[in-house]
C-alpha positions as CSV (number, residue, x, y, z in Angstrom):
1,M,18.5,-0.9,38.9
2,F,15.8,1.7,38.2
3,F,17.8,3.5,35.6
4,L,18.7,0.1,34.0
5,S,15.0,-0.8,33.8
6,L,14.1,2.5,32.3
7,S,16.9,2.3,29.8
8,L,15.7,-1.2,28.6
9,I,12.1,0.0,28.4
10,T,12.9,3.1,26.5
11,G,15.5,1.4,24.3
12,V,13.3,-1.5,23.2
13,V,10.0,0.4,23.0
14,G,11.6,3.5,21.7
15,T,13.1,1.6,18.8
16,I,9.7,0.3,17.8
17,I,8.3,3.8,18.1
18,V,10.9,5.3,15.8
19,L,11.0,2.4,13.2
20,K,7.2,2.4,13.0
21,K,7.1,6.2,12.9
22,M,4.9,6.4,16.0
23,A,6.4,9.5,17.7
24,S,3.1,11.4,17.3
25,V,1.4,8.4,18.8
26,A,3.7,8.4,21.9
27,G,3.1,12.1,22.2
28,S,-0.6,11.7,22.1
29,V,-0.6,8.9,24.7
30,S,1.7,10.7,27.1
31,H,-0.2,14.0,27.0
32,S,-3.6,12.3,27.1
33,L,-2.5,10.6,30.3
34,L,-2.7,14.0,32.0
35,A,-6.4,13.4,32.1
36,S,-6.0,10.1,34.0
37,V,-3.6,11.6,36.4
38,A,-5.9,14.6,37.1
39,I,-8.9,12.2,37.5
40,A,-6.9,10.2,40.0
41,N,-6.0,13.4,41.9
42,F,-9.7,14.3,41.9
43,L,-10.7,10.8,43.2
44,K,-7.8,10.7,45.7
45,V,-6.4,7.4,44.3
46,N,-3.1,6.3,43.0
47,P,-2.6,7.5,39.4
48,I,-1.6,4.0,38.3
49,V,-5.1,2.8,39.1
50,T,-6.6,5.2,36.4
51,S,-3.6,5.3,34.0
52,I,-3.3,1.6,33.1
53,P,-7.0,1.2,31.9
54,F,-6.8,4.7,30.4
55,A,-3.7,3.7,28.4
56,F,-5.3,0.5,27.1
57,I,-8.4,2.5,26.0
58,I,-6.2,5.1,24.3
59,S,-4.3,2.3,22.5
60,L,-7.5,0.9,21.1
61,I,-8.6,4.3,19.9
62,I,-5.3,5.0,18.3
63,H,-5.4,1.6,16.5
64,F,-8.8,2.5,15.1
65,I,-7.5,5.9,14.0
66,R,-4.4,4.3,12.3
67,Q,-6.5,1.7,10.5
68,N,-9.2,4.1,9.3
69,K,-7.9,5.5,6.0
70,K,-10.7,8.1,6.0
71,L,-9.3,9.9,9.0
72,N,-6.3,12.2,8.9
73,E,-4.0,10.5,11.4
74,D,-2.0,13.5,12.4
75,I,-5.1,15.7,13.0
76,A,-7.0,12.9,14.9
77,L,-3.9,12.3,17.2
78,S,-3.6,16.0,17.7
79,I,-7.3,16.2,18.8
80,M,-6.6,13.3,21.3
81,W,-3.6,15.2,22.5
82,V,-5.4,18.4,23.3
83,L,-8.5,16.7,24.5
84,G,-6.6,14.7,27.1
85,V,-4.8,17.9,28.3
86,S,-8.1,19.8,28.4
87,I,-9.8,17.1,30.4
88,G,-6.8,17.1,32.8
89,I,-7.0,20.8,33.3
90,I,-10.7,20.6,34.0
91,F,-10.3,17.9,36.7
92,I,-7.3,19.8,38.2
93,N,-9.6,22.8,38.5
94,L,-12.4,20.7,40.0
95,S,-10.0,19.4,42.6
96,N,-9.7,23.0,44.0
97,T,-6.1,22.1,45.1
98,Y,-3.1,21.6,42.9
99,S,-1.7,18.3,44.1
100,S,2.1,17.7,44.1
101,T,1.2,14.4,42.4
102,V,0.1,16.2,39.3
103,S,3.3,18.2,39.3
104,F,5.4,15.0,39.6
105,Y,3.7,13.5,36.6
106,L,3.9,16.7,34.6
107,F,7.6,17.4,35.1
108,G,8.8,14.1,36.5
109,N,11.3,13.5,39.3
110,V,13.1,10.3,39.7
111,L,13.8,11.1,43.4
112,F,10.1,10.6,44.2
113,T,9.9,7.0,42.8
114,D,9.6,4.4,45.5
115,V,10.6,0.7,45.8
116,Y,7.4,-0.4,44.2
117,D,8.2,1.8,41.1
118,V,11.6,0.1,40.9
119,I,10.2,-3.4,41.2
120,I,7.3,-2.9,38.7
121,S,9.7,-1.2,36.2
122,F,12.2,-4.1,36.5
123,L,9.5,-6.7,36.0
124,F,8.0,-4.8,33.0
125,A,11.4,-4.5,31.4
126,I,11.8,-8.3,31.7
127,F,8.3,-8.8,30.2
128,I,9.1,-6.5,27.2
129,L,12.3,-8.4,26.5
130,A,10.5,-11.7,26.8
131,F,7.7,-10.5,24.5
132,Y,10.1,-9.3,21.9
133,L,12.1,-12.6,22.0
134,I,8.9,-14.7,21.7
135,F,7.3,-12.7,19.0
136,N,10.5,-11.5,17.3
137,R,9.4,-12.5,13.8
138,E,5.9,-11.0,14.0
139,I,7.1,-7.7,15.4
140,K,9.8,-7.3,12.8
141,N,7.3,-8.1,10.1
142,I,4.8,-5.4,11.1
143,I,7.6,-2.9,11.5
144,V,9.2,-3.6,8.0
145,D,6.1,-4.4,5.9
146,E,2.7,-4.6,7.4
147,D,1.0,-5.5,4.0
148,Y,3.4,-8.4,3.5
149,S,2.8,-9.5,7.1
150,K,-0.9,-9.9,6.3
151,I,-0.1,-12.0,3.2
152,I,2.1,-14.5,5.2
153,G,-0.6,-14.9,7.9
154,V,0.5,-12.6,10.7
155,N,-2.5,-11.2,12.7
156,T,-1.4,-7.6,12.2
157,A,-4.4,-6.1,14.0
158,L,-3.7,-8.1,17.1
159,F,0.0,-7.4,17.1
160,N,-0.6,-3.7,16.4
161,I,-2.9,-3.5,19.4
162,L,-0.4,-5.4,21.6
163,V,2.4,-3.1,20.5
164,L,0.3,0.0,21.1
165,T,-0.7,-1.3,24.5
166,I,2.9,-2.0,25.4
167,V,3.8,1.6,24.3
168,G,1.0,2.9,26.5
169,L,2.1,0.9,29.6
170,S,5.7,1.8,29.0
171,I,4.7,5.5,29.1
172,V,2.6,4.9,32.3
173,L,5.5,3.3,34.1
174,T,8.1,5.9,33.1
175,I,6.0,9.0,33.3
176,K,6.6,9.6,37.0
177,A,10.3,9.6,36.5
178,V,10.6,11.7,33.4
179,G,7.3,13.6,33.2
180,I,4.6,14.0,30.6
181,I,6.3,17.1,29.0
182,L,9.7,15.5,28.4
183,L,8.7,11.9,28.0
184,I,8.6,11.8,24.2
185,A,12.3,12.8,24.1
186,I,13.3,9.9,26.2
187,F,11.5,7.4,23.9
188,T,12.6,8.9,20.5
189,I,16.1,10.6,20.8
190,P,18.2,7.5,21.8
191,S,16.6,5.3,19.2
192,T,17.0,8.0,16.5
193,I,20.7,8.1,17.3
194,A,21.0,4.3,17.4
195,Y,19.1,3.9,14.1
196,K,21.9,5.5,12.2
197,K,24.5,3.3,13.8
198,S,22.7,0.0,13.5
199,N,22.2,-2.7,10.8
200,S,19.6,-4.7,12.8
201,I,16.7,-4.0,15.1
202,E,18.3,-5.8,18.0
203,K,21.5,-3.7,17.6
204,C,19.4,-0.5,17.5
205,M,17.6,-1.5,20.7
206,L,21.0,-2.3,22.4
207,I,22.6,1.0,21.4
208,S,19.5,2.9,22.3
209,S,19.4,1.4,25.8
210,I,23.0,2.2,26.3
211,I,22.5,5.8,25.3
212,S,19.5,6.1,27.6
213,L,21.5,4.6,30.5
214,I,24.4,7.1,29.9
215,S,21.9,10.0,29.7
216,F,20.1,8.9,32.9
217,F,23.2,8.6,35.0
218,S,25.0,11.7,33.6
219,G,21.8,13.8,33.8
220,Y,21.1,12.6,37.3
221,Y,24.6,13.4,38.7
222,I,24.9,16.7,36.9
223,S,21.5,17.8,38.2
224,L,22.5,17.0,41.8
225,L,25.9,18.7,41.3
226,L,24.4,21.9,39.9
227,N,21.0,21.7,41.7
228,L,19.0,21.5,38.4
229,P,15.7,19.7,37.6
230,I,16.6,16.0,37.0
231,S,14.3,15.3,34.0
232,S,15.3,18.5,32.2
233,T,19.0,17.8,32.7
234,I,18.6,14.2,31.4
235,T,16.8,15.6,28.3
236,I,19.5,18.1,27.7
237,M,22.1,15.3,27.9
238,L,20.1,13.3,25.3
239,V,19.9,16.3,23.0
240,T,23.7,16.9,23.5
241,I,24.5,13.3,22.6
242,F,22.2,13.7,19.5
243,L,24.0,16.9,18.3
244,V,27.4,15.4,18.9
245,S,26.4,12.3,17.0
246,E,25.2,14.4,14.1
247,L,28.4,16.4,14.1
248,I,30.7,13.3,13.9
249,D,28.5,11.1,11.8
250,R,30.6,10.4,8.6
251,K,27.6,9.6,6.4
252,R,25.0,12.2,7.5
253,G,26.7,14.5,10.0
254,I,27.2,18.2,9.6
255,V,31.0,18.1,10.0
256,W,31.4,15.4,7.3
257,K,29.1,17.2,4.8
258,T,31.1,20.4,5.4
259,R,34.4,18.6,4.7
260,L,32.9,17.2,1.4
261,K,32.0,20.7,0.3
262,E,35.5,22.0,1.1
263,T,37.2,19.3,-0.9
């Protein structure tokens, strides 16, 4: 159930991230969360307690950055990225001891998730699906054409904040299983593969979720079989699927282009 929940979360949210070209946003959020994890370690509390409000605040800051045309978005997000990591390192140093909790969130390990993680992830996956079904039109509009969405009366500011908040919460709830360092791959690679095979957003979400599920299961069992880190093995499986997809893709793949040149 946990892998299924993670696959739905990464499939749906990852599709929005890829289509709205928010990979740098996801990277900034995930690495900034090192600060909240380190602060939780310093205060001796559950990282969820600090990470959820932290993710919401980051979402608001990112919304401001994306709306402010005077700011260079890439540079501003990069500053957030390194600032979060720097604050995290400072609080890790202040704690005097390097807690295993910090290591779990940095590198991820699905084996250390508990029943509460499973239940919360499952409920959040249902929430994301319900949110997309209810606000399907508005989400599609801000993905396809934000300026047109404003003209037809969609509150783009509100929905951008909601989408960014959901991205932030998705990262918070999956970060323990896959880790800060590898998390961006989990959210972007499956949807990037699915995007080339889809003619609708819903189909992209479905294919992305299936690819994620395959990667989670195959990476998990291969890591157990060969005694390898689970998160890294899952990421390698994702990259492998991506490369195979590129090789056999008739329209864009390397193999197809090579055949065209030969003929």
